[in-house]
C-alpha positions, -999 to 999 in steps of 0.1 A, spaced: 517 486 447 480 484 453 453 503 447 416 507 439 390 523 420 368 551 435 337 569 421 330 608 437 296 617 427 304 598 388 345 615 389 363 584 390 397 578 399 425 549 407 436 556 444 469 545 452 478 541 483 518 552 485 518 562 524 549 540 532 563 540 499 578 576 480 572 574 442 593 594 417 574 611 388 587 588 365 568 557 384 539 578 386 537 583 352 539 549 348 515 537 369 492 562 356 490 553 321 494 511 325 466 515 353 439 544 347 423 530 321 390 548 321 393 566 352 393 604 353 424 605 370 450 587 393 456 598 434 488 591 447 482 592 488 508 600 504 516 608 543 497 643 544 497 649 507 476 645 478 495 641 442 469 637 414 471 632 382 454 636 349 446 605 327 469 619 304 493 604 329 505 648 335 502 659 369 476 682 381 475 710 406 445 701 422 410 682 419 385 695 442 366 658 439 400 640 440 408 659 474 374 644 485 383 612 478 417 611 491 399 623 524 375 599 519 406 571 518 421 581 549 387 581 567 383 547 555 417 535 564 425 552 596 392 562 614 395 600 610 364 618 606 383 651 607 415 649 576 439 676 568 466 673 539 480 690 515 481 696 477 500 711 452 476 737 453 479 747 492 463 730 527 427 715 525 408 704 551 378 678 547 352 661 571 333 626 567 299 629 580 268 608 579 277 596 543 290 632 532 323 641 524 335 679 521 362 701 520 375 735 518 383 737 483 413 767 478 398 802 473 383 809 438 401 834 419 385 857 390 402 860 364 381 879 342 355 876 313 355 865 275 339 867 244 349 839 216 333 824 186 298 835 196 303 823 237 305 845 267 316 833 301 337 841 334 377 826 337 383 817 375 405 796 394 398 773 416 433 753 421 433 752 387 416 771 355 379 768 346 356 784 318 323 795 330 294 794 305 255 796 312 234 782 284 219 750 270 228 719 294 206 697 275 220 702 243 259 706 242 287 702 210 315 699 233 335 704 193 326 742 193 336 741 229 368 724 229 391 753 213 380 773 241 393 744 260 429 750 243 427 788 239 428 793 274 441 754 287 415 756 310 383 731 319 347 741 302 320 743 324 279 749 311 252 755 335 217 763 337 194 770 364 170 744 373 155 765 404 171 795 426 196 778 444 196 742 421 219 744 390 225 716 360 264 714 355 280 698 326 320 697 321 342 686 298 381 686 316 413 690 302 436 659 307 407 635 302 398 652 270 358 645 277 331 650 291 334 638 331 310 623 354 313 654 377 337 681 384 346 695 420 365 725 412 340 731 386 313 729 404 327 751 427 337 781 398 301 775 392 289 782 423 309 812 430 297 829 401 258 824 406 268 834 439 281 865 431 249 872 407 220 859 433 238 866 469 230 826 481 255 808 502 246 778 492 247 762 457 234 726 446 244 717 416 234 683 397 260 666 376 259 636 354 270 613 384 245 633 407 244 660 435 267 683 444 269 712 473 291 747 474 289 768 503 304 795 511 308 810 545 337 834 558 351 843 523 359 803 515 342 778 498 332 738 508 328 712 483 302 684 494 292 648 483 292 616 485 327 588 477 318 555 471 347 526 467 340 508 437 363 475 433 385 454 456 423 460 459 441 458 423 477 452 421 490 477 399 512 474 368 548 493 371 
């Protein structure tokens, strides 16, 4: 079994090509634990299906930048510019054009707001749950926010406005239990909240690893950004 390392705007993944060999959950867990290294997660590319695991070896229902990486991988291997595939969060459609990989995200679902320990914000699910807080992105004490991550079993996003339509975003991801270079579903969550407040239909977000865009059309959210392969093919430990 072989894999390779990829980066989707700073979100890093080991991508395992299992299009021809279906793996059981125990084997997948073992591959993740033995091979994930410093990557944020592992993507098992099956025929028409993305199975995503966080760094901790547990399956996640979705990963936005992981889905973009899946689409890029299929484009790279099969030469397709338009890719449809399934995930635990439903059907995903992707397009690769001029170096940008865009996907239609699962529908954002706002589940409520919160006020805890001096923080306030919204709770929203985009495939996976997220907390969205507007605050100071220059200086974040994640130790103060980790209790919220566990209380709501959600990723934690802090954003600030650079200028109208442009945001700075930082995300602490569950399953990684650390701040990551980017988070696609987090960027979509923040953009959805911000767009509701401003009426904008397109938002640009500067993550630690680079820029992402989120556009809204006909009630759907579309996440875009770059993806790159960062290693040669690797022989994986089982």
